C-alpha positions in Angstrom: 69.0 -144.3 -108.4 65.2 -144.4 -108.0 65.1 -143.3 -104.4 67.0 -140.2 -105.2 64.7 -139.4 -108.1 61.7 -139.9 -105.9 63.0 -137.4 -103.4 63.6 -134.8 -106.0 60.1 -135.4 -107.4 58.6 -134.7 -104.0 60.5 -131.5 -103.7 59.3 -130.4 -107.1 55.8 -131.1 -106.1 56.2 -129.1 -102.9 57.6 -126.2 -104.7 54.7 -126.2 -107.2 52.2 -126.4 -104.4 53.9 -123.6 -102.6 53.9 -121.5 -105.8 50.2 -122.3 -106.4 49.5 -121.3 -102.8 51.3 -118.0 -103.3 49.5 -117.4 -106.6 46.1 -118.0 -105.0 46.8 -115.9 -101.9 45.0 -112.5 -101.4 47.0 -110.6 -98.8 44.1 -108.1 -98.1 41.7 -111.0 -97.3 44.2 -112.8 -95.3 44.9 -109.7 -93.2 41.3 -109.6 -92.2 41.5 -113.2 -90.9 44.7 -112.9 -89.0 44.3 -113.4 -85.3 46.8 -112.4 -82.8 47.2 -114.0 -79.5 47.9 -111.7 -76.6 48.2 -113.1 -73.1 46.2 -116.1 -74.2 43.2 -114.1 -75.6 42.4 -114.0 -79.3 41.8 -110.4 -80.5 41.4 -108.9 -83.9 44.1 -106.8 -85.4 43.6 -103.2 -84.4 43.8 -102.3 -88.1 40.7 -104.4 -89.0 37.0 -103.5 -88.6 36.8 -104.4 -84.9 36.2 -102.2 -81.8 38.4 -99.3 -82.9 39.0 -95.9 -81.2 37.2 -94.2 -84.1 34.1 -96.3 -83.4 34.1 -95.5 -79.8 34.5 -91.8 -80.5 31.5 -91.9 -83.0 29.2 -93.6 -80.4 30.3 -91.1 -77.7 29.5 -88.2 -80.0 26.1 -89.7 -80.9 25.2 -90.1 -77.2 26.3 -86.5 -76.5 24.2 -85.2 -79.3 21.1 -87.1 -78.0 21.7 -85.8 -74.5 22.1 -82.3 -75.8 18.8 -82.6 -77.7 17.0 -83.9 -74.6 18.4 -81.0 -72.5 17.5 -78.5 -75.2 14.0 -79.9 -75.4 13.6 -79.8 -71.6 14.9 -76.3 -71.5 12.4 -75.2 -74.2 9.5 -76.9 -72.3 10.4 -75.2 -69.0 10.8 -71.9 -70.7 7.4 -72.3 -72.4 5.7 -73.2 -69.1 7.3 -70.1 -67.5 6.3 -68.0 -70.4 2.7 -69.2 -70.1 2.7 -68.5 -66.3 4.1 -65.1 -66.8 1.6 -64.3 -69.5 -1.2 -65.4 -67.2 0.1 -63.3 -64.4 0.4 -60.4 -66.8 -3.2 -60.7 -67.8 -4.2 -60.9 -64.1 -2.2 -57.8 -63.3 -3.7 -56.0 -66.2 -7.2 -56.9 -65.0 -6.3 -55.7 -61.5 -4.9 -52.5 -62.9 -8.1 -51.9 -64.9 -10.2 -52.5 -61.9 -8.1 -50.2 -59.8 -8.3 -47.6 -62.5 -12.0 -47.9 -62.6 -12.2 -47.5 -58.8 -9.9 -44.6 -59.0 -12.2 -42.9 -61.5 -15.2 -43.6 -59.3 -13.5 -42.2 -56.3 -12.5 -39.2 -58.3 -16.1 -38.7 -59.4 -17.3 -38.9 -55.8 -14.6 -36.5 -54.7 -15.6 -34.0 -57.4 -19.3 -34.3 -56.4 -18.4 -33.8 -52.7 -16.3 -30.8 -53.6 -19.2 -29.3 -55.5 -21.5 -30.0 -52.6 -19.1 -28.5 -50.2 -18.6 -25.4 -52.3 -22.4 -25.1 -52.6 -22.9 -25.5 -48.9 -20.2 -22.9 -48.3 -21.9 -20.5 -50.7 -25.3 -21.1 -49.1 -23.8 -20.7 -45.6 -22.1 -17.5 -46.6 -25.2 -16.2 -48.4 -27.9 -17.1 -45.9 -27.1 -14.5 -43.3 -27.7 -11.8 -45.9 -31.1 -13.3 -47.1 -32.2 -15.3 -44.1 -31.2 -13.1 -41.2 -32.1 -9.5 -40.6 -29.8 -8.3 -37.7 -32.1 -5.4 -37.0 -35.1 -7.7 -36.4 -33.5 -10.7 -34.7 -30.5 -12.9 -34.1 -29.1 -15.6 -36.2 -27.0 -18.6 -35.2 -25.7 -21.9 -36.7 -26.1 -25.5 -35.3 -25.0 -28.6 -37.2 -26.4 -28.1 -40.8 -29.1 -25.5 -40.0 -29.4 -21.8 -39.7 -31.7 -20.3 -37.1 -33.3 -16.9 -36.9 -34.7 -15.8 -33.5 -37.0 -12.8 -33.7 -36.8 -9.7 -31.4 -40.5 -8.8 -31.8 -43.6 -11.0 -31.1 -46.3 -12.5 -33.3 -48.9 -15.2 -33.3 -48.1 -18.7 -34.3 -49.5 -18.3 -37.8 -47.8 -14.9 -38.3 -44.5 -16.4 -37.1 -44.9 -19.3 -39.5 -45.5 -16.9 -42.4 -42.4 -14.8 -41.5 -40.3 -18.0 -41.6 -41.8 -19.0 -44.9 -40.9 -15.6 -46.4 -37.3 -16.3 -45.4 -37.3 -19.6 -47.2 -37.6 -21.5 -43.9 -40.1 -22.7 -41.4 -40.7 -22.7 -37.7 -38.1 -24.8 -36.0 -38.3 -28.6 -35.8 -36.4 -30.0 -32.9 -34.9 -33.4 -33.5 -32.6 -34.0 -30.6 -31.9 -33.0 -27.0 -28.6 -31.4 -28.1 -30.5 -29.1 -30.5 -33.1 -28.3 -27.9 -30.5 -27.3 -25.2 -28.6 -25.2 -27.8 -31.8 -23.3 -28.8 -32.7 -22.6 -25.1 -29.2 -21.1 -24.5 -29.8 -18.7 -27.4 -33.3 -18.0 -26.2 -32.4 -17.0 -22.7 -35.5 -16.3 -20.5 -37.9 -15.8 -23.4 -40.5 -18.1 -24.7 -40.7 -18.8 -28.5 -42.9 -20.5 -30.9 -41.7 -23.8 -32.4 -43.1 -25.6 -35.4 -45.4 -28.0 -33.4 -49.2 -28.0 -33.1 -52.3 -30.2 -32.8 -54.6 -27.9 -34.7 -55.7 -30.6 -37.2 -56.7 -33.1 -34.5 -56.7 -32.5 -30.7 -54.0 -34.4 -29.0 -52.3 -35.5 -32.3 -49.2 -33.3 -32.3 -47.4 -32.8 -35.6 -44.5 -30.8 -36.9 -44.9 -28.2 -39.6 -43.5 -30.6 -42.2 -46.3 -33.1 -41.4 -44.2 -35.7 -39.4 -45.7 -36.9 -36.2 -44.2 -36.1 -32.8 -42.0 -38.9 -31.5 -39.4 -37.5 -29.0 -41.2 -35.2 -26.5 -39.9 -32.6 -24.1 -43.1 -31.4 -22.5 -43.0 -29.8 -19.0 -44.6 -31.6 -16.2 -48.4 -31.7 -16.7 -48.2 -30.4 -20.3 -49.8 -30.3 -22.7 -53.0 -29.6 -20.9 -55.0 -27.8 -23.6 -56.1 -25.2 -21.1 -58.4 -22.8 -23.0 -57.9 -24.5 -26.4 -54.0 -24.4 -26.5 -53.0 -25.9 -29.8 -49.5 -24.5 -30.5 -46.2 -25.3 -28.8 -43.6 -23.1 -27.3 -40.1 -23.7 -25.9 -38.7 -22.2 -22.8 -36.3 -22.9 -19.9 -37.4 -24.3 -16.6 -34.1 -25.4 -15.2 -34.0 -27.3 -18.4 -35.4 -26.9 -21.9 -39.1 -27.8 -22.0 -42.2 -27.3 -24.0 -45.6 -26.0 -23.2 -48.9 -25.6 -25.2 -50.3 -22.1 -25.7 -53.1 -20.5 -27.6 -52.0 -20.0 -31.1 -53.2 -16.4 -31.1 -50.7 -15.3 -28.4 -47.9 -12.9 -29.3 -44.5 -14.5 -28.7 -41.1 -14.6 -30.2 -40.5 -17.3 -32.8 -37.6 -19.3 -34.2 -37.1 -20.1 -37.8 -34.9 -22.9 -39.1 -33.4 -23.3 -42.5 -31.5 -26.5 -43.4 -28.5 -25.7 -45.5 -28.9 -29.0 -47.5 -32.4 -28.0 -48.6 
């Protein structure tokens, strides 16, 4: 009788304990603690707050955003550097352009000045034969940048010089062998006064513009000052040479006018 009652009492106690356990159970809390065993490894329920697909997607998105920001910052930096370089090159090109423009203006100015000089020389060259040369009294010819007038009549050295001065010129000054040979070809077999004398000081020959004689074309034994010969003439003796004569002798003469004067 008692044993049987004892068994029923234990069952009642178990039922009450089970009921108490059920009443104190929180299914949400228990679900968080449930562990599942798969292939011997303990893992959290995929429906809990563990390593879910949503978490991995979030982290991947964050990494992509960071990389994108880095790439964007790098691109902006590179573009800024290139912009700075291009801006510097633009300034250098602008400076070069300004310099070239200045040089162009300077060359244009020089060209204009040379054109004016050329036109002036042309006008002078065209006008000199009418004012400088009298075809009834002599012959005119052109050599380099000079006009020459060679007389047909004869005068003393001083009279010849005066005639040249009246034409805006002076007795010829010979500066080179080429000029000398050219003049002799025009002169033929005549002698003619040139702008050379030692009247101021014997033996110190000077041209009419006051410059001393440097290059000399005297004939052999000349000048000899025979009978006070202080003025020079040019003539041909197989080649163009000079000789000293008395300044009072009557000879042809040669005037020279530089176009640039």
